[in-house]
N, C-alpha and C positions, 0 to 999 in steps of 0.2 A: 928341132922339135917344133911342131905346130900345135897350136891350141885351137880347139873348136870354138867358134863364135856362137853365142846364145842368140836365139831369135829375139827380136825386140817387138814390143807392143806399144802403140801410141794411143793415149786417151786424152780427152780435153773437154772443156766447158767454158762458157762465157757467164760471168757473174755480174749482176747489176749492183756493183759496189766499187768504190775507188780502190786502187791497188794497195794503198797503205793499210786499209781495213782488211782486205783479203789476206795480205801477207801476215798481219798480226794474228788473225783468226786461224790461219793455217799452221802457225808456228808456236802458239802459246798453249802450254799444257791445259790451262783452265778452259780453253775452247776445244782443244783436240778431243778431250774426253766426252764432249757433247756431240761430235759429228763423225768420229772415226769408226764407222761400222757400215757394213754392206747391206745389212738387213736388221729388222727390229728385234730379232732374237739374239743379236750380238751386241756387245758394248765394249768400251775401252775404260776399265775401272781406274787405270792410272797411266800417267804419261810424264816422261822426263825429257827435256830437250835443251841441250847445250849448243845453241845456234851459233857456231863459229867453225872455221876450218880446223879439223882435228877433233871437234866436239862430237859427242855421241847423243843419240836419241834412243829411247826405249818406250814403246807404246805397248802396254799389256792388253791384249785383245782376248775376249772370252765369250763363250756362249752363256747367255743369261741363265740357263738351266744348270750351269756348272759342269757340263759334260766334257768340255774341251777348252783349253786356253793356250796361248803362245805369246811370246814377245816378238814384236815387229821392231827390229833394231838395226842400227848401222852407224856409220861414221861419215861426217861431212867432209867432202874434198874441196868444195867451192861454195861460197855463200856471197851473193851480191844482193843486198837488201832491196826488196820490192821488185826483183828481177829474176834471180836464178838460184836454184839449189842443185848441187850435184852431190850424190852420196853413194856409198857402197854398203849394201846390206851385209849382215854378218855371214850370209851364205855366199858372198862374193859377187852377187848380181849388182849391176850398176843402174842407177836411176837419175834422170835429169828432169827437173820441173822448172818450167819458165812461166813467168808472170808478165803479161804484156798489157800495159795501160792502153785502153782505147776509149778516149773521152772519160766518161764516168763509169765505164765498165772495165772489167779485167778478164783477159783470156788466160786460162791456165792450160798448159800443155805438158803432159807427163809422158816420158818415154822410159820404159823399163825393160830390162832383160827378163825373159820368161824363165821360170823354173821348169824342171823336167817331169814333175809329178802330175800336174793337172793340164787339161787341154788349153791351148792358146785362147780359145773362145771363152772358157770358164775364167781364166785369169783376167782377160780383158773385161768381161762382164763384172767380175768382183771389184776390180780397181775402179771401173767406171761408176759402179753403184756407190762406192765410198765417195768419189768426187762429186757425184750428184747429191749425196747427202750433205756434203760440205757446202755446196751451192745453196741448197735449201736452208741450211742453218745460217749462213752469212746473210742471205737476203731477208730472213725473218727477224734478225737482230740488229 
């Protein structure tokens, strides 16, 4: 029996902040609720993150007008502080996020398996918008 491989999408950004700060803001619920949205009409009203192998995260994402919401959730398979996160979303897609220190900057690269509902371009744009919002948040605080 063979299983179909899902297409992968790669996004990334360079943040003008040390990797320790980037890691903390990326993984701490009190910060996640401030940046985890792709547009101003969405928000993340709650976030839970058990940052360890086998630990789970749940970020509740919602349209601000109340028309739609969902839980973005999964389980960590690999956690290397300030370097790497590997996790499996509850829909079985795999995600890898790397954090690379470059002087006083941090390069984040995320590779994720695409889902089959939305176009690859739409998924890339949405995930990149969230990462861009994260960059903006970290650099402003």
